[in-house]
SERO-4910 file (N, C-alpha, C, O; in steps of 0.05 Angstrom, whole numbers):
BEGIN
 pado doro    nc1    nc2    nc3   cac1   cac2   cac3    cc1    cc2    cc3    oc1    oc2    oc3
  Met    A    273     33    299    251     50    288    260     61    261    283     68    257
  Thr    A    241     62    242    247     72    216    251    102    216    235    116    228
  Val    A    273    111    205    278    140    203    283    147    174    293    130    159
  Pro    A    277    172    166    280    179    138    310    179    129    327    186    145
  Asp    A    314    170    105    341    171     93    341    196     76    329    196     54
  Glu    A    354    216     85    354    242     71    368    241     44    365    260     28
  Ser    A    382    220     38    397    219     13    380    210    -10    389    211    -33
  Arg    A    355    201     -5    338    192    -27    312    208    -27    301    214     -6
  Glu    A    303    215    -52    279    230    -54    254    213    -50    235    222    -37
  Ala    A    254    188    -59    231    171    -56    241    142    -51    257    132    -67
  Pro    A    232    129    -30    241    102    -24    234     82    -46    251     65    -53
  Gly    A    210     83    -57    202     66    -79    208     37    -76    198     24    -57
  Ile    A    224     27    -93    230     -2    -94    243    -11    -68    239    -34    -60
  Asp    A    258      6    -55    271     -2    -30    250     -8     -8    253    -28      7
  Val    A    229      7     -7    207      2     12    193    -24      5    187    -40     23
  Leu    A    188    -28    -21    174    -53    -29    191    -77    -23    181    -98    -14
  Arg    A    217    -75    -27    235    -98    -20    234   -104      9    234   -127     17
  Gln    A    234    -83     26    232    -87     55    207   -102     62    207   -120     79
  Ile    A    185    -95     50    159   -107     56    159   -137     47    150   -154     61
  Leu    A    169   -142     23    168   -169     12    189   -188     24    182   -211     29
  Arg    A    212   -178     30    233   -196     40    232   -201     70    242   -221     80
  Gly    A    219   -183     85    216   -187    113    242   -191    128    243   -207    147
  Gly    A    263   -177    120    288   -179    133    307   -199    121    330   -201    130
  Arg    A    298   -215    101    317   -234     89    339   -219     74    334   -199     61
  Thr    A    362   -230     75    385   -219     60    391   -234     34    404   -224     16
  Asp    A    382   -259     33    387   -275      9    366   -267    -12    342   -266     -6
  Val    A    375   -261    -36    357   -252    -57    360   -270    -82    382   -273    -92
  Ser    A    338   -280    -91    338   -298   -114    327   -283   -139    317   -261   -136
  Leu    A    330   -296   -162    318   -284   -186    288   -282   -183    276   -263   -193
  Val    A    276   -302   -170    247   -301   -166    239   -276   -150    220   -262   -157
  Asp    A    255   -269   -129    250   -245   -114    251   -220   -132    233   -203   -130
  Arg    A    271   -219   -149    274   -195   -166    250   -193   -185    240   -170   -189
  Ile    A    241   -215   -196    218   -214   -215    193   -205   -200    178   -189   -209
  Val    A    189   -217   -176    165   -210   -160    166   -180   -154    145   -166   -157
  Glu    A    188   -170   -145    190   -142   -138    185   -123   -161    171   -103   -159
  Asp    A    198   -130   -184    194   -113   -208    166   -112   -217    155    -91   -223
  Leu    A    153   -136   -219    125   -137   -228    106   -124   -208     88   -110   -215
  Ala    A    111   -129   -182     94   -117   -162     95    -87   -163     74    -74   -161
  Leu    A    118    -76   -167    121    -47   -168    106    -36   -192     92    -15   -190
  Gln    A    107    -50   -215     93    -40   -239     63    -42   -236     48    -26   -246
  Ile    A     53    -63   -221     25    -65   -216     15    -44   -196     -5    -32   -200
  Ile    A     31    -40   -175     23    -21   -155     22      8   -166      4     23   -160
  Asp    A     42     15   -182     42     43   -192     27     47   -217     26     69   -229
  Gly    A     13     26   -227     -5     29   -250      7     25   -277     -8     27   -297
  Arg    A     33     20   -279     44     15   -306     33    -11   -318     31    -13   -342
  Leu    A     26    -30   -301     11    -54   -309    -17    -52   -297    -20    -60   -273
  Pro    A    -37    -43   -311    -63    -39   -300    -79    -65   -298    -71    -85   -311
  Pro    A   -100    -66   -282   -116    -90   -280   -126    -99   -308   -135    -83   -324
  Gly    A   -124   -125   -313   -132   -136   -338   -109   -139   -358   -112   -152   -378
  Ala    A    -87   -126   -353    -64   -127   -372    -52   -155   -372    -49   -168   -351
  Asp    A    -45   -164   -396    -31   -190   -398     -3   -189   -387     10   -169   -388
  Val    A      5   -211   -375     33   -214   -365     45   -237   -381     39   -261   -377
  Asn    A     63   -230   -399     75   -249   -418     99   -263   -406    120   -251   -402
  Ser    A     95   -288   -398    117   -303   -385    141   -308   -403    163   -309   -394
  Val    A    136   -311   -429    158   -315   -448    175   -290   -450    199   -291   -449
  Glu    A    162   -267   -451    176   -242   -452    191   -237   -426    214   -226   -427
  Leu    A    179   -244   -404    193   -240   -378    218   -258   -377    239   -249   -367
  Ala    A    216   -283   -386    239   -301   -385    261   -289   -403    285   -291   -396
  Arg    A    254   -277   -425    274   -265   -443    287   -241   -429    311   -237   -431
  Arg    A    270   -225   -416    280   -200   -403    300   -207   -381    320   -193   -378
  Tyr    A    295   -228   -366    312   -235   -344    332   -256   -351    347   -267   -333
  Thr    A    334   -263   -376    353   -283   -386    352   -308   -369    372   -317   -358
  Ser    A    328   -319   -367    324   -342   -350    305   -362   -364    294   -357   -385
  Ser    A    302   -385   -352    282   -404   -361    255   -394   -351    253   -373   -337
  Arg    A    233   -407   -359    207   -398   -351    200   -407   -322    180   -398   -311
  Thr    A    217   -424   -310    211   -434   -283    210   -412   -262    191   -410   -248
  Pro    A    231   -395   -260    230   -374   -240    208   -354   -246    196   -342   -227
  Val    A    201   -350   -271    179   -332   -278    153   -344   -268    137   -329   -256
  Arg    A    149   -369   -272    124   -382   -262    123   -380   -231    101   -375   -220
  Glu    A    145   -385   -218    145   -383   -189    138   -354   -180    123   -351   -160
  Ala    A    149   -335   -194    143   -307   -187    114   -301   -191    101   -287   -174
  Leu    A    102   -310   -213     74   -305   -218     56   -319   -198     35   -308   -190
  Leu    A     64   -343   -189     49   -356   -168     49   -341   -142     29   -339   -127
  Thr    A     73   -329   -135     75   -312   -112     56   -288   -114     42   -281    -95
  Leu    A     55   -275   -137     38   -252   -142      9   -260   -142     -9   -245   -134
  Gln    A      3   -285   -151    -24   -295   -149    -33   -297   -120    -55   -290   -113
  Arg    A    -15   -308   -103    -22   -310    -74    -26   -283    -62    -42   -280    -43
  Glu    A    -13   -262    -72    -16   -235    -62    -41   -222    -73    -49   -200    -65
  Gly    A    -55   -235    -92    -79   -224   -104    -75   -205   -126    -94   -192   -136
  Leu    A    -50   -202   -136    -44   -183   -157    -46   -195   -185    -49   -180   -205
  Val    A    -44   -221   -188    -44   -234   -214    -64   -257   -214    -67   -272   -195
  Asp    A    -78   -260   -237    -95   -283   -242    -81   -301   -262    -68   -291   -281
  Ile    A    -82   -327   -258    -70   -346   -276    -92   -366   -285    -94   -387   -274
  Pro    A   -107   -358   -306   -129   -376   -315   -117   -400   -329    -95   -399   -340
  Ala    A   -132   -422   -329   -123   -446   -343   -121   -442   -373   -140   -431   -385
  Arg    A    -99   -450   -384    -94   -448   -413    -97   -420   -425   -103   -417   -448
  Arg    A    -92   -400   -408    -93   -373   -418    -69   -358   -405    -58   -366   -385
  Arg    A    -62   -335   -418    -40   -320   -408    -47   -307   -381    -69   -298   -377
  Pro    A    -27   -306   -362    -32   -293   -337    -39   -263   -341    -31   -251   -361
  Arg    A    -54   -251   -323    -62   -223   -326    -62   -210   -298    -63   -224   -278
  Val    A    -60   -184   -298    -63   -169   -273    -92   -171   -264   -110   -166   -279
  Ala    A    -95   -179   -239   -122   -185   -228   -138   -159   -225   -127   -139   -216
  Pro    A   -164   -159   -232   -181   -137   -225   -187   -137   -195   -182   -156   -181
  Val    A   -199   -115   -186   -207   -113   -158   -237   -109   -157   -248    -92   -170
  Thr    A   -251   -126   -141   -279   -122   -139   -285   -101   -118   -269    -95   -101
  Leu    A   -309    -89   -121   -317    -67   -102   -318    -78    -74   -310    -64    -55
  Ser    A   -328   -102    -70   -330   -113    -43   -303   -119    -31   -298   -114     -7
  Gln    A   -284   -128    -48   -256   -132    -38   -244   -106    -28   -232   -105     -7
  Ala    A   -247    -85    -44   -236    -59    -37   -248    -49    -11   -234    -39      7
  Arg    A   -275    -51     -8   -288    -42     16   -279    -57     41   -274    -46     62
  Glu    A   -276    -84     38   -268   -100     60   -239    -94     69   -233    -92     93
  Met    A   -221    -90     49   -194    -83     56   -192    -56     70   -177    -53     89
  Tyr    A   -207    -37     61   -206    -11     73   -219    -11    101   -211      4    119
  Glu    A   -240    -28    105   -251    -30    132   -231    -41    152   -228    -31    174
  Ile    A   -216    -62    143   -196    -74    160   -174    -53    166   -166    -50    189
  Arg    A   -164    -40    145   -143    -20    149   -152      2    168   -137     10    186
  Ala    A   -177     12    165   -186     34    182   -187     25    211   -179     40    229
  Ser    A   -196      1    216   -197     -9    244   -170    -13    256   -165     -4    278
  Leu    A   -152    -26    241   -125    -31    252   -109     -5    256    -96     -2    276
  His    A   -110     13    237    -95     38    239   -108     56    261    -94     72    273
  Gly    A   -134     53    265   -147     68    287   -135     59    313   -131     75    331
  Leu    A   -131     33    316   -118     22    340    -89     33    343    -80     39    365
  Val    A    -75     34    321    -48     45    321    -49     74    332    -32     81    350
  Ser    A    -67     90    323    -68    118    332    -75    119    362    -64    136    376
  Glu    A    -93    102    371   -100    101    399    -75     94    416    -71    107    437
  Leu    A    -60     75    408    -36     67    423    -15     88    423     -1     93    443
  Ile    A    -12    102    401      8    124    399      1    146    420     18    155    435
  Val    A    -24    153    421    -33    174    440    -28    164    469    -19    180    486
  Arg    A    -34    139    474    -32    129    502     -4    123    511      2    127    534
  Thr    A     14    114    493     39    103    502     64    116    490     86    113    501
  Ala    A     62    129    467     86    138    453     99    162    467     85    182    473
  Pro    A    125    162    473    138    185    485    139    208    464    138    203    440
  Ala    A    141    232    474    140    255    456    162    254    435    157    262    412
  Glu    A    186    245    442    208    244    423    203    225    400    214    228    378
  Ala    A    186    204    405    181    185    384    164    198    361    166    190    338
  Leu    A    149    218    369    133    232    349    150    248    330    141    256    308
  Asp    A    174    254    337    192    269    320    198    254    294    201    267    273
  Val    A    198    228    295    202    212    271    179    216    252    184    219    228
  Leu    A    155    217    262    131    222    245    132    250    233    124    254    210
  Asp    A    142    269    248    144    296    238    164    297    214    159    312    195
  Lys    A    185    281    216    204    281    193    192    269    168    197    279    146
  Trp    A    177    248    171    164    236    148    143    255    137    139    257    113
  Gln    A    129    269    155    109    289    146    122    311    130    110    321    111
  Ala    A    146    319    137    160    339    121    165    329     92    162    344     73
  His    A    172    303     90    174    292     63    148    293     48    147    300     24
  Leu    A    126    286     62    100    286     49     92    314     40     81    318     18
  Arg    A     98    334     56     91    362     49    107    370     24     96    383      6
  Asp    A    132    363     24    149    370      1    139    356    -25    138    368    -46
  Asp    A    133    331    -22    123    315    -45     97    327    -56     93    330    -80
  Ala    A     79    335    -38     53    346    -46     57    373    -60     43    378    -80
  Glu    A     75    389    -50     80    415    -63     91    411    -91     85    427   -109
  Arg    A    107    390    -95    118    385   -122     99    369   -140    104    365   -164
  Gly    A     77    359   -128     59    342   -143     70    315   -151     62    304   -171
  Asp    A     88    305   -135    102    280   -141     86    257   -128     91    250   -104
  Val    A     68    245   -143     51    224   -132     66    200   -122     61    190   -100
  Asp    A     86    190   -138    100    166   -131    116    170   -105    116    153    -87
  Ala    A    130    193   -103    146    198    -79    127    201    -55    133    190    -34
  Tyr    A    105    215    -59     86    218    -37     75    191    -28     73    185     -4
  Phe    A     68    174    -47     57    148    -40     76    132    -23     68    121     -3
  Trp    A    101    130    -32    120    113    -17    128    125     10    132    111     29
  His    A    129    152     11    134    164     37    109    160     55    113    157     80
  Asn    A     86    160     44     62    154     60     61    126     70     54    121     93
  Val    A     70    107     54     72     79     63     91     77     87     86     64    106
  Thr    A    114     91     84    134     90    106    124    106    130    131     98    153
  Phe    A    109    127    127     97    141    149     80    122    165     81    121    190
  Arg    A     63    106    151     46     87    165     62     65    179     55     56    201
  Gln    A     84     56    166    101     36    179    113     48    205    115     34    225
  Ala    A    122     73    203    134     86    227    114     89    249    120     86    272
  Glu    A     89     95    241     67     97    262     64     71    277     62     71    301
  Ala    A     64     49    262     61     23    275     84     17    294     80      6    315
  Glu    A    108     25    286    131     21    304    129     38    329    135     29    351
  Val    A    121     63    325    117     81    348     96     71    367     99     74    391
  Ala    A     75     58    356     54     47    373     64     25    392     54     22    414
  Gly    A     85     10    383     98     -8    400     85    -35    404     93    -51    421
  Asn    A     65    -42    388     52    -68    389     61    -85    366     52    -81    343
  His    A     78   -104    371     91   -120    349     70   -138    335     73   -142    311
  Gln    A     51   -149    350     31   -165    337     14   -149    318      7   -158    296
  Leu    A      8   -124    326     -8   -107    308      9    -99    283     -2    -98    261
  Thr    A     35    -94    287     52    -88    264     52   -111    244     51   -107    220
  Arg    A     53   -136    255     53   -159    237     26   -162    222     26   -169    198
  Leu    A      5   -157    236    -22   -158    224    -24   -138    201    -34   -144    179
  Leu    A    -14   -114    205    -15    -93    184      2   -102    160     -5    -98    137
  Gly    A     25   -114    166     43   -123    144     30   -146    128     37   -149    105
  Ser    A     12   -161    140      0   -184    127    -23   -176    108    -33   -193     94
  Leu    A    -30   -150    108    -52   -142     90    -45   -144     61    -63   -145     44
  Gly    A    -19   -145     54    -11   -151     27     -9   -128      8    -14   -105     15
  Leu    A      0   -135    -16      6   -116    -36    -19   -103    -50    -17    -81    -60
  Arg    A    -41   -118    -49    -65   -107    -61    -73    -80    -49    -83    -63    -63
  Thr    A    -69    -78    -22    -76    -52    -10    -58    -30    -20    -66     -7    -22
  Leu    A    -32    -36    -26    -14    -16    -37    -24     -6    -64    -23     17    -70
  Gln    A    -33    -25    -81    -43    -18   -107    -67      2   -104    -67     22   -118
  Leu    A    -85     -4    -87   -109     14    -83   -100     41    -72   -111     61    -80
  Arg    A    -82     41    -53    -73     66    -41    -59     84    -62    -63    108    -62
  His    A    -44     72    -81    -31     87   -102    -52     99   -120    -50    123   -128
  Val    A    -73     83   -127    -94     94   -144   -107    118   -131   -112    138   -143
  Ser    A   -114    115   -105   -127    137    -91   -111    162    -91   -121    184    -96
  Leu    A    -85    160    -85    -68    184    -83    -62    196   -110    -54    219   -112
  Ser    A    -67    181   -132    -62    191   -159    -85    209   -169    -82    222   -189
  Leu    A   -108    209   -155   -131    223   -164   -128    253   -158   -115    261   -139
  Pro    A   -140    270   -175   -137    299   -172   -145    309   -144   -166    302   -134
  Gly    A   -127    326   -133   -133    339   -108   -127    322    -83   -129    332    -61
  Arg    A   -120    297    -87   -117    279    -64    -92    285    -47    -93    283    -23
  Leu    A    -70    293    -60    -45    298    -45    -49    321    -25    -41    319     -2
  Thr    A    -62    342    -34    -66    366    -16    -83    358      7    -77    365     30
  Arg    A   -105    344      2   -122    336     24   -108    317     43   -110    320     68
  Ser    A    -93    298     32    -80    278     48    -59    291     67    -58    285     91
  Val    A    -43    309     56    -22    321     72    -34    339     94    -23    340    116
  Asp    A    -56    353     88    -69    369    108    -81    352    130    -79    359    154
  Asp    A    -93    329    122   -104    311    143    -82    300    161    -86    297    185
  His    A    -59    294    149    -37    283    165    -26    304    185    -18    298    207
  Glu    A    -27    329    176    -19    351    194    -37    352    219    -28    354    242
  Arg    A    -63    349    214    -83    350    236    -79    325    254    -82    326    278
  Leu    A    -72    302    242    -68    278    257    -44    281    276    -45    273    299
  Leu    A    -22    293    266      1    297    283     -5    316    306      5    313    328
  Glu    A    -21    336    300    -30    354    322    -45    339    343    -42    344    367
  Ala    A    -63    321    335    -78    305    354    -59    287    371    -64    283    395
  Tyr    A    -38    277    358    -19    261    373     -5    278    394     -2    270    417
  Arg    A      4    302    386     17    320    405     -1    328    428      8    332    451
  Asp    A    -27    332    422    -46    340    442    -56    317    459    -71    321    478
  Arg    A    -47    292    452    -56    268    467    -87    266    466    -99    259    486
  Asp    A    -98    271    443   -127    270    439   -133    244    424   -134    244    399
  Ala    A   -138    222    439   -142    196    426   -167    195    409   -165    186    386
  Pro    A   -191    204    418   -215    203    401   -211    218    375   -219    208    354
  Leu    A   -198    241    376   -194    256    351   -174    242    333   -178    240    309
  Ala    A   -152    232    344   -132    218    328   -144    194    314   -139    189    290
  Val    A   -160    178    329   -172    154    317   -192    162    295   -192    150    273
  Ala    A   -208    183    300   -227    192    280   -213    202    255   -222    197    233
  Leu    A   -191    217    259   -177    228    236   -165    205    219   -166    205    195
  Thr    A   -153    185    233   -141    163    219   -161    148    202   -157    142    179
  Lys    A   -184    142    214   -205    127    200   -216    144    177   -222    134    156
  Ser    A   -218    170    181   -228    188    160   -208    189    137   -217    189    114
  Ile    A   -182    190    142   -162    191    121   -164    166    104   -162    167     80
  Ile    A   -167    143    117   -168    118    102   -194    115     87   -193    107     63
  Thr    A   -216    121     99   -242    118     85   -245    138     62   -258    133     43
  Ala    A   -232    161     65   -232    181     44   -218    170     19   -226    176     -4
  Gly    A   -197    153     23   -184    141      1   -202    122    -15   -203    123    -39
  Leu    A   -218    106      0   -237     88    -13   -258    104    -28   -265     97    -50
  Gln    A   -268    124    -15   -289    141    -27   -279    153    -53   -294    154    -73
  Ala    A   -254    162    -53   -243    174    -77   -241    154   -100   -247    160   -123
  Ile    A   -234    129    -94   -232    108   -114   -260    102   -125   -264    100   -149
  Glu    A   -280     99   -107   -307     93   -116   -318    114   -134   -331    108   -154
  Glu    A   -313    140   -127   -324    162   -142   -309    167   -168   -320    180   -186
  Ser    A   -285    157   -170   -269    162   -194   -276    146   -218   -270    153   -241
  Gly    A   -291    124   -214   -296    106   -236   -272     91   -246   -270     84   -270
  Trp    A   -253     87   -228   -228     73   -236   -234     47   -250   -249     31   -241
  Ser    A   -222     43   -274   -228     20   -291   -220     -6   -279   -230    -27   -286
  Gly    A   -201     -5   -259   -192    -30   -247   -212    -41   -226   -208    -63   -216
  Leu    A   -232    -25   -219   -252    -34   -199   -276    -46   -212   -289    -32   -228
  Ser    A   -282    -71   -206   -305    -84   -219   -326    -90   -198   -320    -93   -174
  Val    A   -351    -91   -207   -373    -97   -190   -382   -126   -196   -386   -133   -219
  Glu    A   -384   -142   -175   -392   -170   -179   -420   -172   -191   -437   -156   -184
  Ala    A   -424   -192   -208   -451   -198   -218   -468   -208   -195   -458   -222   -178
  Ala    A   -494   -201   -196   -512   -211   -176   -514   -242   -178   -515   -252   -200
  Pro    A   -516   -256   -156   -518   -285   -157   -544   -294   -170   -565   -282   -166
  Val    A   -543   -316   -185   -566   -328   -197   -583   -341   -175   -572   -356   -159
  Pro    A   -610   -336   -174   -626   -348   -154   -623   -379   -154   -623   -392   -175
  Gly    A   -619   -390   -130   -616   -419   -127   -588   -428   -130   -582   -452   -125
  Ser    A   -569   -411   -138   -541   -419   -141   -527   -416   -114   -536   -402    -96
  Glu    A   -504   -429   -112   -488   -427    -87   -469   -405    -89   -454   -400    -70
***
């Protein structure tokens, strides 16, 4: 089970590496490039639409362009990068329908996590979530968005482990890096940290009270509130698809 490492203020890149490597211990240059670029896209240093210069990346990593191309293809599969023909790669935009679909899936799966925690998790297992919540409370008080975001990611990972359903944990892990990008955007908006940490406090109380309907409702509310915040913010990375031309496929 994941437990907080008290020696670090924010897991950051370590959490991302855990997600991407899936337990692998062998690390290639391609892995390093993927992790570095993914972190910059997730935390907004590379916003949607930004060019990704493969020549500059090869120079930065003192490599040929081959590992850079492999890394960009990996990020393309994750939905974070577009590689148009005969044009420079760029950070992929997010359509409104993509965002809504991802949040609908997350809300349903995490709702199941909350139901399983109430039904099956022993009381001592909830102590792990309390420890992560303490990190979230401290991050929110300091206004540290990046630390809060990565501790929130790890809180959700710990919830899945506490729920005890390994297939469900794998499904959540397969949602990909695009969901992390959107979650970071949401938590970066004004007032979001305070609301998020308060909602998580209520969620932990529902777990302790073994109130499954309330826990599920709170979890889904926390997740859908993130989507609502993004929609209302006018975030420039969110695009609305053009209406289809009549008669077109």
